[in-house]
C-alpha positions in Angstrom: -4.5 -50.4 -193.4 -2.7 -47.2 -194.4 -5.9 -45.1 -194.3 -6.9 -46.3 -190.9 -3.3 -45.8 -189.7 -3.3 -42.2 -190.9 -6.8 -41.4 -189.5 -6.4 -43.0 -186.1 -2.7 -42.0 -185.8 -3.7 -38.3 -186.3 -6.6 -38.5 -183.9 -4.5 -40.2 -181.2 -1.7 -37.7 -181.7 -4.0 -34.7 -181.3 -5.7 -36.2 -178.3 -2.5 -37.1 -176.5 -0.8 -33.7 -177.2 -4.0 -31.9 -176.0 -4.0 -34.0 -172.8 -0.3 -33.4 -172.1 -0.6 -29.7 -172.7 -3.7 -29.4 -170.5 -1.8 -31.5 -167.8 1.0 -29.0 -168.0 -1.3 -26.0 -167.7 -3.0 -27.5 -164.6 0.2 -28.1 -162.7 2.1 -25.0 -163.9 4.9 -26.8 -165.6 3.9 -25.4 -169.0 3.7 -21.7 -168.0 6.3 -19.4 -166.5 3.5 -17.2 -165.1 2.2 -19.9 -162.9 4.2 -21.5 -160.1 4.8 -25.3 -160.5 2.4 -27.3 -158.3 3.9 -29.7 -155.8 2.2 -32.6 -157.6 2.9 -33.0 -161.3 1.6 -35.2 -164.1 -1.8 -36.1 -162.7 -3.5 -36.5 -166.0 -0.7 -38.5 -167.5 -0.8 -40.9 -164.5 -4.6 -41.3 -164.8 -4.1 -42.0 -168.5 -1.5 -44.7 -167.8 -3.6 -46.3 -165.1 -6.5 -46.5 -167.6 -4.2 -47.9 -170.4 -2.8 -50.5 -168.0 -6.0 -52.5 -167.9 -6.3 -53.3 -171.7 -2.5 -53.6 -172.0 -2.4 -56.3 -169.3 -5.3 -58.1 -171.0 -3.5 -58.0 -174.4 -0.3 -59.3 -172.8 -2.2 -62.0 -171.0 -3.7 -63.3 -174.2 -0.2 -63.4 -175.9 1.4 -65.2 -173.0 -1.6 -67.6 -172.5 -1.1 -68.9 -176.0 2.1 -70.5 -174.8 0.2 -72.3 -172.0 1.3 -70.0 -169.1 -1.4 -68.5 -166.9 -1.5 -64.8 -166.2 -3.1 -63.7 -162.9 -4.8 -60.5 -164.2 -5.9 -59.1 -160.8 -2.3 -59.3 -159.6 -0.6 -58.0 -162.8 -3.0 -55.2 -163.2 -2.7 -54.0 -159.6 1.1 -54.5 -159.6 1.7 -52.7 -162.9 -0.5 -49.8 -161.9 1.2 -49.4 -158.5 4.7 -49.6 -160.0 4.0 -47.3 -162.9 2.5 -44.7 -160.6 5.0 -44.9 -157.8 6.9 -41.7 -158.7 3.6 -39.9 -158.8 2.6 -40.9 -155.2 6.1 -40.0 -154.0 5.4 -36.3 -154.6 3.0 -36.3 -151.7 5.8 -37.0 -149.2 8.6 -34.7 -148.0 11.4 -37.2 -148.8 10.1 -38.4 -152.2 13.1 -40.5 -153.0 13.0 -42.4 -149.7 9.3 -43.0 -150.2 9.8 -44.2 -153.8 12.5 -46.6 -152.7 10.4 -48.1 -150.0 7.3 -48.1 -152.2 8.9 -49.9 -155.1 10.5 -52.6 -152.9 7.3 -53.1 -151.0 5.2 -53.4 -154.2 7.6 -55.8 -155.9 7.8 -58.0 -152.8 4.0 -58.1 -152.3 3.6 -58.9 -156.0 6.0 -61.8 -155.8 4.1 -63.2 -152.7 0.8 -62.7 -154.4 1.9 -64.5 -157.5 3.2 -67.5 -155.4 0.0 -67.5 -153.4 -2.3 -67.5 -156.5 -0.2 -70.2 -158.1 -0.3 -72.4 -155.0 -4.0 -72.1 -154.3 -5.2 -72.3 -158.0 -2.7 -74.5 -159.8 -0.4 -76.1 -157.1 2.9 -76.9 -158.8 1.5 -77.3 -162.3 3.2 -74.9 -164.6 4.7 -73.1 -161.7 7.9 -71.8 -163.4 6.1 -70.7 -166.5 3.3 -69.0 -164.6 5.4 -67.2 -162.1 7.9 -66.1 -164.7 5.2 -64.8 -167.0 3.5 -62.8 -164.3 6.7 -61.2 -163.1 7.4 -60.3 -166.8 4.0 -58.7 -167.1 4.4 -56.6 -163.9 8.0 -55.5 -164.8 7.3 -54.8 -168.5 4.1 -52.8 -167.9 4.9 -51.4 -164.5 8.6 -50.8 -164.0 9.3 -49.5 -167.5 6.2 -47.3 -167.4 7.4 -45.7 -164.2 10.1 -43.9 -166.0 7.6 -42.3 -168.3 6.0 -40.7 -165.3 9.3 -39.8 -163.7 10.5 -38.2 -167.0 7.3 -36.1 -167.1 7.6 -35.0 -163.5 11.3 -34.1 -163.5 11.6 -32.5 -167.0 8.2 -31.2 -167.9 5.7 -31.8 -170.7 7.7 -30.4 -173.5 10.8 -32.6 -172.9 8.4 -35.5 -172.4 6.7 -34.8 -175.7 10.0 -34.6 -177.4 10.8 -38.1 -176.4 7.4 -39.4 -177.4 7.5 -37.7 -180.8 11.0 -38.9 -181.6 10.2 -42.6 -181.0 6.8 -42.4 -182.7 8.2 -40.3 -185.7 10.7 -43.1 -186.1 7.9 -45.5 -186.3 6.2 -43.4 -189.0 9.4 -43.0 -191.0 10.3 -46.6 -190.8 6.8 -47.6 -191.9 6.7 -45.1 -194.7 10.1 -45.7 -196.3 9.8 -49.4 -195.6 6.7 -49.7 -197.6 8.1 -47.5 -200.4 11.5 -48.9 -200.8 12.2 -51.6 -198.3 14.2 -54.5 -199.6 16.9 -55.6 -197.1 15.5 -57.3 -194.1 16.3 -55.7 -190.7 15.1 -58.7 -188.5 13.8 -61.4 -190.8 13.0 -63.8 -188.0 11.2 -61.5 -185.5 9.7 -59.0 -187.8 10.0 -59.9 -191.5 8.5 -56.6 -192.7 11.1 -54.4 -191.1 13.9 -53.4 -193.5 17.2 -51.4 -193.2 15.6 -48.9 -195.7 12.8 -48.5 -193.2 15.2 -48.1 -190.4 17.0 -45.4 -192.3 13.7 -43.6 -192.7 13.0 -44.0 -189.1 16.4 -42.4 -188.2 15.8 -39.5 -190.5 12.3 -38.8 -189.1 13.5 -39.1 -185.6 16.4 -36.7 -186.1 14.1 -34.2 -187.7 11.6 -34.4 -184.9 14.3 -34.1 -182.2 15.9 -31.1 -184.0 12.6 -29.3 -184.4 11.8 -29.6 -180.7 15.3 -28.6 -179.7 15.2 -25.5 -181.9 11.7 -24.4 -181.2 11.8 -25.0 -177.4 15.5 -24.5 -176.8 15.8 -27.9 -175.1 19.3 -28.8 -176.2 21.9 -28.0 -178.9 21.2 -29.3 -182.4 24.1 -31.8 -182.3 22.7 -33.3 -179.1 19.3 -33.4 -180.7 20.8 -35.3 -183.7 22.4 -37.8 -181.3 19.2 -38.2 -179.4 17.2 -38.8 -182.6 19.6 -41.5 -183.9 20.0 -43.3 -180.6 16.3 -43.4 -179.8 15.3 -44.4 -183.3 17.2 -47.6 -182.7 16.1 -48.0 -179.1 12.5 -47.5 -180.2 12.8 -50.1 -182.9 14.4 -52.5 -180.4 11.4 -52.0 -178.2 9.2 -52.9 -181.1 11.2 -56.0 -181.7 11.0 -56.9 -178.0 7.2 -57.0 -178.4 7.6 -58.9 -181.6 9.3 -61.7 -179.6 6.1 -62.2 -177.7 3.9 -61.9 -180.8 6.0 -64.5 -182.7 5.9 -66.8 -179.7 2.1 -66.4 -179.7 2.0 -66.7 -183.5 0.1 -63.5 -183.8 0.6 -60.5 -186.1 -0.7 -57.9 -183.6 -1.4 -57.8 -179.9 -5.1 -57.2 -180.7 -7.3 -55.3 -183.1 -8.3 -52.6 -180.6 -6.8 -49.7 -182.7 -7.5 -49.9 -186.4 -4.4 -49.7 -188.5 -2.1 -50.2 -185.5 -3.2 -53.4 -183.8 -3.4 -53.3 -180.0 -2.4 -51.0 -177.2 0.9 -52.9 -176.9 1.7 -52.2 -180.5 1.5 -48.5 -179.8 3.3 -48.3 -176.5 6.1 -50.8 -177.1 8.7 -48.3 -178.4 8.1 -45.7 -175.6 8.3 -48.4 -173.0 11.7 -49.5 -174.1 13.1 -46.1 -174.5 11.8 -44.3 -171.4 14.5 -45.4 -168.9 17.2 -44.5 -171.4 15.6 -41.2 -172.2 15.4 -40.3 -168.5 19.1 -41.0 -168.1 19.9 -39.0 -171.2 18.0 -35.9 -169.9 19.4 -36.4 -166.4 22.9 -36.1 -167.9 22.4 -33.1 -170.2 20.3 -31.2 -167.7 
């Protein structure tokens, strides 16, 4: 497990950093010598659209174990549209007005599509469970992901990578110190392997990551970086626990076995999903 985690974790990190830096070079957000393009975060948006398909399938399998039905064509289309809404808004003169109309329209159409699918396929059988589960899938994988795109567009690739590294370094620190010295359970019901010792390791790693990015790239003062590291270490772990609720309900250890050493796509993206909206608000305040 640890060997696979190290190997695949390193490979995923290198690949993702390379993709984000190349994305920044293409749209000018990474270089002061090149003017920023009108449209930002193209490669990130494409990446998230690709990831949305297996993420929806994994979530569908978790939810289906409870007896609820997930309407994959609706949830995949809905989550992709919601997650990429801020990207498409860049093509319009009044991006905020377009985004507001776009998000409202997509949500309303998704609700109607879910009701239609339920009515034609299952009538009233399991209606509340099915409709609620599908709305959860679209909101969780669509609305939360939209702030990942928005953060990258508004604040650039370096600030975006700061956020990603902080929450993922927290995962690394929590996993490492939890395995080495974890004794006191952090959440014995939802995630029995999480410990307060691991949480302390996660906070330390997150603060170090935030401080390094802040110092090297002059993003924010070190005291703000320390606050950011502590706060988003906890938010990231809460995001992990949120997914654990679904896994416990499905009586599964991981969302899938797609990524050796990590589990599934959901097991990798759970902490950034939970933290993205709060990180966007944090950077909006300090910038």
